[in-house]
Structures are given as structure tokens and as C-alpha cells.
C-alpha positions as CSV (number, residue, x, y, z in Angstrom):
1,M,15.3,22.9,9.0
2,F,17.3,22.0,12.0
3,R,14.1,21.1,13.6
4,V,13.8,18.7,11.1
5,L,16.4,16.2,11.3
6,K,15.6,16.0,15.1
7,E,12.0,15.0,15.2
8,T,9.2,14.5,12.4
9,P,7.1,17.0,11.1
10,P,3.7,16.8,12.0
11,I,1.0,15.4,9.9
12,P,-2.4,17.0,9.4
13,E,-5.3,14.7,11.1
14,N,-7.5,15.6,8.5
15,L,-5.2,14.1,5.5
16,S,-6.2,10.8,4.3
17,A,-4.6,7.8,5.2
18,E,-3.1,7.8,2.0
19,G,-1.4,11.3,2.4
20,K,-0.1,10.2,5.9
21,D,1.0,7.1,4.3
22,F,2.9,9.2,1.9
23,L,4.2,12.0,4.1
24,R,5.7,9.0,6.6
25,C,7.6,7.4,3.1
26,C,8.8,11.1,2.7
27,F,10.0,11.7,6.2
28,R,11.9,8.9,7.1
29,R,15.3,9.8,8.2
30,N,17.6,6.7,7.1
31,P,17.9,7.8,3.2
32,A,18.1,3.7,3.2
33,E,14.7,3.0,4.1
34,R,13.3,6.4,2.4
35,A,11.4,5.9,-0.8
36,S,13.1,7.0,-4.3
37,A,10.9,9.8,-6.3
38,S,10.1,6.9,-8.6
39,T,8.4,5.0,-5.9
40,L,6.8,7.7,-4.2
41,L,4.9,8.7,-7.9
42,E,3.5,4.9,-7.6
43,H,2.1,5.7,-4.2
44,R,-1.4,5.5,-4.0
45,F,-1.8,9.1,-2.9
46,V,-0.1,10.3,-5.8
47,T,-1.9,8.0,-8.6
48,T,-5.7,8.6,-7.5
49,S,-5.2,12.2,-5.9
50,H,-4.4,14.4,-9.3
51,P,-6.7,14.6,-12.5
52,P,-5.5,12.4,-15.2
53,D,-3.9,14.8,-17.2
54,I,-1.2,15.0,-14.1
55,L,-1.4,11.7,-13.8
56,S,-0.3,11.1,-17.5
57,C,2.2,13.1,-17.3
58,S,4.0,11.6,-14.0
59,L,3.7,8.2,-15.4
60,S,5.6,9.2,-18.7
61,L,8.0,10.4,-15.9
62,S,8.2,7.2,-14.1
63,G,10.4,5.6,-17.1
64,M,13.1,8.4,-16.3
65,K,16.2,7.4,-13.9
66,L,15.4,9.6,-10.9
């Protein structure tokens, strides 16, 4: 846990470009620069990676204040 505070965790090379971008959005140390949970739910990696039933569930949650 303390190591993550000092350096960015490695991103797997075999992950898709969208997956790498998603992780980079999550790993931003400055909270002001980090994407919100609702923004991450709309990220291309999330919206194209899951079966429709999971996607519809996440879309119904997107209207919630997170």
C-alpha cells in the first residue's frame, strides 16, 4: 500500500489500449486530476468490456450521485 503512494503500479502489457487508459485515469495521484467514479463508468473500457446486463446495471447507477 505504501509503495503505491510513491510509484505508479505497473500496467500489464497485454491489456488493451482502452484498459491501459482506464488504469492511468485511476492511478492519478492528485485527486483533482483523477476521474470520478461516474466518469469512469462512462469510460470506453467499461462500456465496451461487459455483457449488456452488467452495462445496463452500471448505466442505471450512473444517474446516482457517487
